[in-house]
C-alpha positions as CSV (number, residue, x, y, z in Angstrom):
1,M,-348.9,-31.0,113.4
2,P,-349.5,-34.2,115.5
3,K,-349.9,-37.0,113.1
4,L,-351.2,-40.2,114.6
5,K,-350.0,-44.3,112.2
6,L,-353.1,-45.7,111.8
7,T,-353.1,-48.8,109.3
8,Y,-356.7,-50.3,108.9
9,D,-357.3,-53.0,106.5
10,F,-360.3,-52.4,103.6
11,K,-363.0,-53.4,106.2
12,H,-362.2,-51.2,109.1
13,K,-361.7,-48.1,106.6
14,K,-365.0,-48.8,105.0
15,I,-366.4,-48.6,109.3
16,A,-364.3,-45.5,109.5
17,S,-365.6,-44.2,106.9
18,T,-368.2,-44.0,107.6
19,L,-368.7,-43.2,110.8
20,L,-366.5,-40.5,110.1
21,S,-369.4,-39.1,107.3
22,L,-371.9,-39.3,110.3
23,G,-369.4,-37.4,112.4
24,L,-369.4,-34.6,110.0
25,T,-372.9,-34.4,109.1
26,E,-373.1,-33.8,113.0
27,F,-371.2,-31.1,113.2
28,E,-373.3,-29.4,110.6
29,A,-376.4,-29.6,111.7
30,A,-374.6,-28.8,115.3
31,S,-372.9,-25.5,113.3
32,T,-376.6,-24.9,112.0
33,L,-378.4,-24.9,114.9
34,I,-375.5,-22.5,117.2
35,D,-375.9,-20.6,114.1
36,K,-380.3,-20.4,115.2
37,T,-379.8,-20.1,119.4
38,L,-381.1,-23.5,119.7
39,Y,-377.9,-24.1,121.7
40,R,-379.4,-27.6,123.7
41,E,-380.6,-29.0,120.1
42,A,-376.3,-27.7,119.2
43,V,-375.0,-30.0,122.2
44,V,-376.5,-33.1,121.3
45,H,-375.3,-33.1,118.0
46,M,-371.9,-31.3,119.0
47,Y,-371.6,-34.8,121.3
48,F,-372.4,-37.4,118.6
49,T,-370.3,-35.4,116.4
50,C,-367.4,-36.2,119.5
51,F,-368.8,-39.9,119.3
52,Y,-368.5,-40.9,116.2
53,L,-365.2,-39.2,115.0
54,T,-363.2,-40.6,118.1
55,Q,-364.9,-44.6,117.1
56,T,-362.7,-43.6,113.7
57,L,-358.9,-43.3,115.4
58,L,-360.1,-46.6,117.7
59,Q,-361.3,-49.7,115.4
60,D,-358.5,-52.0,116.5
61,Y,-359.4,-50.9,120.3
62,L,-363.3,-51.1,120.1
63,K,-366.2,-54.0,119.4
64,A,-368.9,-53.2,117.3
65,K,-371.5,-50.8,118.2
66,P,-369.9,-50.0,121.9
67,S,-371.4,-47.6,124.6
68,H,-371.1,-44.3,124.9
69,K,-369.1,-45.2,128.3
70,A,-366.8,-47.5,126.3
71,V,-365.6,-44.9,123.9
72,Q,-364.7,-42.2,126.1
73,M,-362.6,-44.8,128.6
74,T,-360.8,-46.4,125.6
75,L,-360.3,-43.0,124.0
76,H,-358.5,-41.7,127.7
77,E,-356.5,-45.1,127.8
78,I,-355.0,-44.9,123.9
79,Y,-354.4,-41.6,123.6
80,G,-354.9,-40.1,126.7
81,R,-350.7,-40.3,127.3
82,S,-349.8,-39.9,123.7
83,P,-347.5,-37.2,122.5
84,N,-349.2,-36.8,118.8
85,F,-352.8,-36.7,120.3
86,P,-353.6,-33.0,121.5
87,R,-355.0,-33.4,125.2
88,R,-357.5,-30.5,124.3
89,Y,-359.7,-33.2,122.1
90,I,-360.2,-35.7,125.1
91,D,-361.2,-33.2,127.2
92,L,-363.3,-32.0,124.7
93,H,-364.8,-35.2,124.2
94,T,-365.4,-35.8,128.0
95,S,-366.6,-32.3,128.8
96,L,-369.1,-32.7,125.9
97,H,-370.1,-35.8,127.3
98,E,-371.5,-34.2,130.7
99,L,-373.2,-31.1,128.6
100,R,-375.1,-33.9,126.9
101,T,-376.4,-35.9,130.4
102,T,-376.7,-32.2,131.9
103,V,-379.2,-31.0,128.9
104,D,-380.7,-34.8,128.5
105,Y,-381.5,-35.0,132.3
106,K,-382.1,-30.4,133.3
107,T,-384.6,-29.4,131.3
108,T,-384.3,-26.3,132.3
109,H,-380.8,-26.1,131.8
110,V,-379.9,-23.5,129.1
111,P,-375.6,-24.2,128.3
112,S,-373.6,-20.8,127.7
113,P,-373.6,-19.8,124.6
114,Y,-369.7,-18.3,124.5
115,L,-369.2,-21.5,126.0
116,L,-371.0,-23.9,122.9
117,K,-368.9,-21.3,120.3
118,R,-366.2,-22.3,121.5
119,K,-366.1,-25.7,121.9
120,L,-367.6,-25.5,118.6
121,R,-364.1,-23.8,117.6
122,V,-362.4,-27.0,119.0
123,L,-365.0,-29.1,117.9
124,N,-364.1,-28.2,114.3
125,S,-359.8,-28.2,114.9
126,Y,-360.9,-32.2,115.9
127,V,-362.7,-32.7,112.8
128,Q,-360.3,-32.0,111.3
129,F,-357.6,-33.8,112.9
130,V,-359.9,-36.9,112.1
131,S,-360.2,-36.1,108.4
132,R,-356.0,-36.0,107.7
133,N,-355.5,-38.4,110.1
134,V,-358.1,-41.3,109.4
135,P,-357.4,-44.1,106.7
136,K,-360.3,-43.6,104.1
137,V,-361.6,-45.7,101.2
138,D,-360.6,-43.8,98.2
139,T,-361.8,-44.8,94.6
140,L,-359.9,-46.9,93.7
141,E,-360.3,-49.3,96.5
142,I,-363.5,-49.4,95.2
143,L,-362.9,-49.5,91.9
144,R,-361.0,-52.4,92.2
145,N,-363.6,-54.0,95.1
146,V,-366.5,-53.5,91.6
147,Y,-363.2,-55.0,89.2
148,E,-363.1,-58.3,91.2
149,S,-366.4,-59.1,91.7
150,N,-367.2,-58.8,87.2
151,K,-363.7,-59.1,85.2
152,K,-365.4,-60.6,82.7
153,D,-367.7,-57.8,82.1
154,I,-365.4,-55.0,82.9
155,K,-363.1,-54.1,79.9
156,D,-362.2,-50.5,81.1
157,F,-362.9,-47.8,83.6
158,S,-363.3,-44.1,82.2
159,Y,-363.2,-40.9,83.9
160,D,-364.2,-37.2,82.5
161,I,-363.0,-34.5,83.1
162,Y,-365.3,-31.0,83.1
163,C,-366.8,-28.1,85.2
164,P,-369.7,-29.4,87.6
165,K,-371.6,-26.2,87.1
166,T,-372.4,-27.1,83.5
167,Y,-374.2,-30.1,82.5
168,S,-373.5,-30.2,78.3
169,H,-371.7,-28.2,75.6
170,H,-368.9,-26.8,77.4
171,T,-364.8,-28.2,77.1
172,R,-365.4,-32.2,78.4
173,I,-362.3,-34.5,78.1
174,T,-362.5,-38.5,78.7
175,F,-359.5,-40.4,79.8
176,W,-360.6,-44.2,79.2
177,Q,-358.2,-46.7,82.0
178,P,-357.8,-50.2,82.0
179,P,-358.5,-52.2,85.1
180,S,-354.6,-52.9,85.1
181,Y,-353.9,-49.7,85.4
182,L,-355.5,-48.9,88.5
183,G,-352.9,-47.1,91.2
184,L,-351.3,-45.8,88.5
185,Y,-351.8,-42.7,89.5
186,S,-354.9,-41.0,91.6
187,P,-357.9,-38.8,90.2
188,E,-356.2,-36.1,92.1
189,Q,-353.1,-36.4,90.0
190,L,-355.2,-36.3,86.8
191,A,-357.3,-33.2,87.8
192,K,-353.8,-31.5,87.8
193,H,-353.0,-32.5,84.6
194,T,-355.7,-31.6,83.0
195,R,-356.2,-28.6,84.2
196,S,-352.8,-27.8,82.4
197,L,-353.5,-29.1,79.5
198,L,-357.1,-27.2,79.8
199,R,-354.8,-24.0,80.4
200,T,-352.3,-24.5,77.7
201,L,-356.0,-24.8,75.3
202,R,-357.0,-21.4,77.2
203,V,-360.1,-22.9,78.2
204,R,-361.5,-20.5,80.5
205,R,-362.0,-21.5,84.4
206,C,-360.4,-24.6,84.5
207,G,-359.2,-24.8,88.0
208,D,-362.7,-25.4,88.4
209,Y,-362.6,-28.4,86.4
210,V,-362.8,-31.9,88.3
211,V,-363.0,-35.5,87.6
212,G,-366.1,-37.7,87.3
213,L,-366.2,-41.0,87.2
214,N,-368.3,-42.4,83.9
215,S,-370.4,-45.8,83.7
216,K,-369.5,-47.1,81.0
217,L,-367.1,-50.3,81.2
218,N,-366.3,-50.8,77.9
219,Q,-364.6,-48.5,74.6
220,Y,-366.6,-50.7,72.2
221,K,-369.1,-52.1,73.5
222,P,-372.7,-50.4,75.7
223,V,-372.3,-52.3,79.7
224,H,-372.8,-49.9,82.5
225,L,-373.1,-49.5,86.2
226,I,-375.6,-47.8,87.3
227,M,-374.7,-44.4,89.0
228,L,-376.8,-41.7,90.8
229,D,-377.1,-38.4,92.1
230,I,-379.1,-38.0,95.5
231,D,-380.1,-34.8,96.3
232,S,-380.9,-35.7,100.2
233,L,-379.7,-37.3,103.5
234,D,-382.9,-38.6,103.9
235,P,-382.5,-42.6,105.6
236,S,-384.8,-44.2,103.1
237,V,-382.7,-43.9,100.6
238,E,-380.7,-46.5,101.2
239,S,-383.5,-49.2,102.0
240,A,-384.8,-48.2,98.5
241,L,-381.3,-48.7,97.1
242,K,-380.5,-51.8,98.5
243,D,-382.1,-53.8,96.0
244,I,-379.3,-52.8,93.3
245,G,-377.1,-52.4,95.9
246,G,-373.8,-51.1,95.8
247,V,-371.8,-47.8,97.1
248,L,-372.8,-44.3,98.7
249,L,-370.5,-42.1,98.6
250,K,-371.6,-38.8,100.8
251,T,-371.0,-35.6,98.5
252,G,-372.0,-32.8,101.7
253,R,-376.0,-32.2,101.4
254,G,-376.3,-35.6,99.7
255,F,-375.0,-38.3,97.9
256,H,-373.2,-40.4,95.3
257,F,-374.8,-44.0,94.4
258,I,-372.5,-46.4,92.3
259,G,-374.1,-49.3,91.7
260,N,-372.6,-53.0,91.9
261,E,-374.8,-54.3,89.3
262,I,-373.4,-55.0,85.4
263,I,-375.9,-53.1,83.0
264,D,-375.0,-55.2,79.3
265,G,-376.5,-53.2,76.5
266,Q,-377.5,-49.7,76.1
267,R,-381.4,-50.5,76.0
268,E,-381.1,-52.6,79.1
269,W,-379.4,-49.4,80.9
270,I,-381.9,-46.8,79.8
271,S,-384.7,-48.6,80.7
272,L,-383.6,-49.5,84.5
273,M,-382.1,-45.7,84.9
274,K,-386.0,-44.9,83.3
275,K,-387.2,-47.3,86.1
276,I,-385.1,-45.8,89.0
277,K,-386.4,-42.7,88.0
278,R,-390.0,-42.9,88.5
279,D,-389.6,-45.3,91.9
280,K,-391.8,-44.2,94.5
281,N,-389.1,-44.2,96.8
282,L,-386.2,-42.9,94.9
283,K,-388.2,-39.7,93.0
284,Q,-388.8,-37.4,95.3
285,H,-384.6,-37.4,96.6
286,L,-382.7,-38.5,92.9
287,D,-381.4,-35.4,90.8
288,K,-383.8,-35.8,87.3
289,D,-381.6,-33.4,85.5
290,H,-378.2,-35.6,85.8
291,I,-380.6,-38.9,85.1
292,E,-381.8,-37.0,81.6
293,I,-378.4,-35.8,80.7
294,S,-376.6,-38.4,81.5
295,M,-379.1,-40.3,79.0
296,R,-379.0,-37.9,76.0
297,R,-375.2,-38.3,76.8
298,G,-375.4,-42.2,77.0
299,Y,-373.4,-42.6,79.9
300,A,-373.6,-41.1,83.6
301,T,-370.4,-39.1,85.0
302,L,-370.1,-38.9,89.1
303,R,-367.8,-36.6,90.4
304,I,-365.1,-37.3,92.7
305,T,-362.6,-34.5,93.1
306,A,-363.0,-31.0,94.6
307,S,-362.6,-28.0,93.3
308,P,-363.2,-24.2,94.4
309,V,-367.0,-24.2,92.8
310,K,-366.5,-28.0,94.5
311,P,-365.0,-27.8,97.2
312,T,-366.4,-31.0,99.6
313,I,-365.0,-34.5,98.0
314,P,-367.1,-36.8,98.0
315,V,-365.9,-39.9,100.5
316,F,-367.4,-43.5,101.4
317,F,-370.6,-43.4,103.6
318,K,-371.7,-47.2,103.7
319,E,-371.7,-50.0,101.2
320,L,-376.1,-51.8,100.6
């Protein structure tokens, strides 16, 4: 398969990861609309899938908030003759741009269902191509960034390896990692080796187990980050969380939130979790069971890897 050689710094990785998440959301919407035979509406979401995905591959060439024309022209200029960039994706971007314009200005035009379904298959291939090639912000980079701002307070990072279909009363392994060991192994490596151990221990369905990042930052003291599971993609969530500050990870049809603020003390952490649970702008979007079980357990856990029962890997979406 063709492979692009993209090297982004942390800033451009964050932008590209946000754009990729937006593109995936648009693609999901387009697929749903086609299934519902809402073809005119699907065209708009198919085009915006391309618009966001293409920008992830052009971070070194585009200005902030580029125009639609600039994105299309730059795509042709940079990748039009590239042997590593399939021509069908350039043609797809151009044709969807034209089709979207037609749909917008010719109110009676209904796109061919056969044509759209064929383009959706090519668009799905483009999604996979971009996902393989674009440099993404990984969890370790997020943790390094948090650690650099809070070196005095953070003594450890910890992970739980657990079944994501069950919150409590099952086999659960906790792994502590000093910050100096960040980068020695990935969460995926940790998942692989722990599943092997679980098989040896004859734990059932250990292939479903995932790695979760824990809120607790010290083995011997109750020092926490705020971590929330959000069952919504509603934009109002972002404004409600800005006062806390942190990072949103897109999980598919919702978000994980990892706060920047260090909470020193178990009572203080529980009090803040209860306050957030009652927040009028957040309470309708939060997974309240996650908060309740986290407080009973004594720390929160957010999934950062995938398994057959949770096939979507949480990816960086936005810094608040």
